[in-house]
Steps between C-alpha positions, in 0.01 A plus 500: 500500500796738545575454124132582413521809722800610307326435170200709612718798604488767233852611596655149490263289297582212272818584302715378222811651356598431133853456366527867429415596858140608437273421793141402423280513809134462599310463828237223508178506705498127581629163389312173509666156482379213284727200570852637435376779269420859599196698379483872516189650657434868447230718651313772315252741658272709275182694528315289241470136379759358272453563125586279197835669461587532873759210488702647216632776724674245716663254261835663502503535880421133557739388226791691658419371853522140363817583300665631814397197709650271235820704477528454873482116472131445576268295281171673416183398340416646160222705657432740774186621685353844530242573770285796406320681786229766447243645739167324504328691774509626852380302794269641769812538722669713237736240376576485129415166347720397208431272209793273402590357164779238481640480152764256370735679257744319266858618522796500264865515609595559132276803478664648815847433368412670168345802684811540729733474203308762302489735812882470552557566122280812522689626809832448328395680184551872432226730605275571199449848362190692618199472295236785476220243494620324817300594810784410731749704297268802516457450871881477549546825304259677724711394805818671357 
């Protein structure tokens, strides 16, 4: 459980350093164990029920958690779980009652490796020229 507490800590988290010295890190919410394999369990709280595309926002996060676990020598399943909480009502005592949806999400270590590689290539590249159509570039210019 000390290891899980480290993995949950947003300052320490689950880490892996590549050959170039780049550190990839994430802090998990929870880990389940299925035999000798680990399963990531992540909690999401929102003000409304899940939608058809709700899962898509979390694929990269779950893929990277599984990637990090495997890079640290742990076997993982090829899926994770998300638990979505949203308010359902208020009790007579004033307690908020939450609805829960448990969703099994397929994960891909290969997708995580590709995303990390692309991010590192982007960080190593030259900064692109400003573009007048880019909202970020326009915002940055206003800060100068």
